[in-house]
KOLLUM-683921 format. One line per 5 residues: number of its first residue (from 1); their letters; for each residue x, y, z of C-alpha. Coordinates in steps of 0.5 Angstrom, whole numbers, padded with zeros to 4 digits. Example, Ala and Ser with C-alpha at 12.3 -4.5 7.8 and 13.67 -1.06 7.14 Angstrom:
<pts>
1	as	0025,-0009,0016 ~ 0027,-0002,0014 $
</pts>
This chain:
<pts>
1	msikq	-0105,0041,-0029 ~ -0109,0048,-0029 ~ -0110,0053,-0024 ~ -0116,0058,-0023 ~ -0116,0065,-0025 $
6	lsifv	-0121,0070,-0023 ~ -0123,0075,-0029 ~ -0127,0080,-0026 ~ -0131,0086,-0031 ~ -0128,0092,-0029 $
11	enkag	-0132,0099,-0031 ~ -0127,0104,-0033 ~ -0128,0109,-0027 ~ -0124,0112,-0021 ~ -0124,0107,-0015 $
16	rlaei	-0127,0101,-0018 ~ -0120,0098,-0017 ~ -0120,0100,-0010 ~ -0127,0097,-0009 ~ -0125,0090,-0012 $
21	tsaia	-0119,0089,-0008 ~ -0122,0092,-0002 ~ -0128,0086,-0003 ~ -0122,0081,-0004 ~ -0118,0083,0003 $
26	aagvd	-0125,0083,0007 ~ -0126,0076,0005 ~ -0118,0074,0007 ~ -0116,0073,0000 ~ -0109,0074,-0002 $
31	ihals	-0107,0076,-0009 ~ -0101,0073,-0012 ~ -0101,0076,-0019 ~ -0106,0081,-0023 ~ -0106,0083,-0030 $
36	iadtt	-0111,0088,-0033 ~ -0113,0089,-0040 ~ -0118,0096,-0041 ~ -0121,0100,-0047 ~ -0124,0107,-0046 $
41	nfgil	-0130,0104,-0042 ~ -0129,0097,-0039 ~ -0123,0093,-0037 ~ -0122,0085,-0035 ~ -0118,0084,-0029 $
46	rlivn	-0114,0078,-0028 ~ -0112,0075,-0021 ~ -0109,0069,-0019 ~ -0111,0069,-0011 ~ -0109,0064,-0005 $
51	qpdka	-0117,0062,-0005 ~ -0120,0063,-0012 ~ -0127,0060,-0009 ~ -0128,0064,-0004 ~ -0125,0070,-0008 $
56	eqalk	-0130,0069,-0013 ~ -0136,0068,-0008 ~ -0134,0075,-0005 ~ -0134,0079,-0011 ~ -0140,0076,-0013 $
61	aaglt	-0143,0078,-0006 ~ -0141,0085,-0008 ~ -0145,0085,-0015 ~ -0139,0084,-0019 ~ -0139,0080,-0026 $
66	vsltd	-0133,0075,-0024 ~ -0132,0068,-0028 ~ -0126,0063,-0026 ~ -0122,0061,-0032 ~ -0117,0055,-0032 $
71	viaie	-0110,0057,-0034 ~ -0103,0054,-0034 ~ -0097,0056,-0029 ~ -0090,0055,-0031 ~ -0084,0056,-0028 $
76	iedkp	-0078,0059,-0032 ~ -0071,0062,-0030 ~ -0071,0069,-0029 ~ -0066,0070,-0034 ~ -0065,0073,-0042 $
81	ggfak	-0068,0068,-0046 ~ -0071,0064,-0040 ~ -0078,0065,-0043 ~ -0076,0063,-0050 ~ -0075,0056,-0049 $
86	aarvm	-0083,0055,-0047 ~ -0085,0060,-0052 ~ -0081,0055,-0057 ~ -0085,0049,-0054 ~ -0091,0052,-0055 $
91	sdasl	-0090,0054,-0062 ~ -0087,0047,-0064 ~ -0093,0044,-0062 ~ -0098,0049,-0065 ~ -0101,0052,-0059 $
96	dieym	-0103,0059,-0059 ~ -0103,0063,-0053 ~ -0109,0067,-0052 ~ -0105,0072,-0047 ~ -0100,0071,-0041 $
101	yafis	-0097,0075,-0035 ~ -0091,0074,-0031 ~ -0089,0075,-0024 ~ -0082,0074,-0020 ~ -0083,0068,-0015 $
106	qdsgr	-0080,0067,-0008 ~ -0075,0062,-0011 ~ -0069,0066,-0013 ~ -0067,0066,-0020 ~ -0074,0063,-0022 $
111	awvil	-0080,0067,-0025 ~ -0088,0064,-0026 ~ -0091,0065,-0032 ~ -0099,0064,-0033 ~ -0102,0062,-0040 $
116	rvqdn	-0108,0062,-0042 ~ -0109,0057,-0049 ~ -0115,0054,-0052 ~ -0113,0047,-0050 ~ -0110,0046,-0043 $
121	ekale	-0109,0039,-0043 ~ -0105,0039,-0050 ~ -0100,0045,-0048 ~ -0099,0041,-0041 ~ -0097,0035,-0045 $
126	alrtg	-0092,0039,-0050 ~ -0089,0044,-0044 ~ -0087,0037,-0040 ~ -0085,0034,-0046 ~ -0081,0040,-0047 $
131	gieii	-0078,0040,-0041 ~ -0082,0046,-0038 ~ -0084,0046,-0030 ~ -0091,0046,-0029 ~ -0093,0050,-0023 $
136	sedki	-0099,0046,-0018 ~ -0105,0049,-0015 ~ -0102,0047,-0008 ~ -0095,0051,-0010 ~ -0098,0057,-0013 $
141	ysm	-0104,0058,-0007 ~ -0099,0058,-0002 ~ -0093,0062,-0004 $
</pts>
C-alpha cells in the first residue's frame, strides 16, 4: 500500500515557503513531514500531510504547481543500523531508491521513512518479505 505525497514546484525567492505553508494551514491541513531539494532558481517541496487531496486543491487554488505522487512509508527502529536492514532488503531485490526522507514517529524508539521507488508493488513485496513494517495511509494521515 502506498501513500500520497504532495510535490510542489517552489520558486527560490523570499516568502515563497511561507505562502505555500499558509495556504495549507488555511485549508486546515496538518503537515506531518517535509523535504525540500533546491537549485539556484527553484526547488521541489515534498510533503506528507493528513489530507493530501484537500491540500492539493488548496495549493492549486493558490496558483501553485502541485502533484500527488505515490510513495511508500516504512517504520524502522530508531537506532544505529535501523535503516540498514531496509536498505539491504531493497538492494537484494535490485530496487533503486530515487529519493527518501525520514522523521521520528510518535512511538518511542521508532522512525518513519518515506521512499520513492520506480516500482512500488515490487518494493512493497520485498519489504514485507524482508520483515519491514509498511505504514498504512490511515496510520500516517492520523498521526
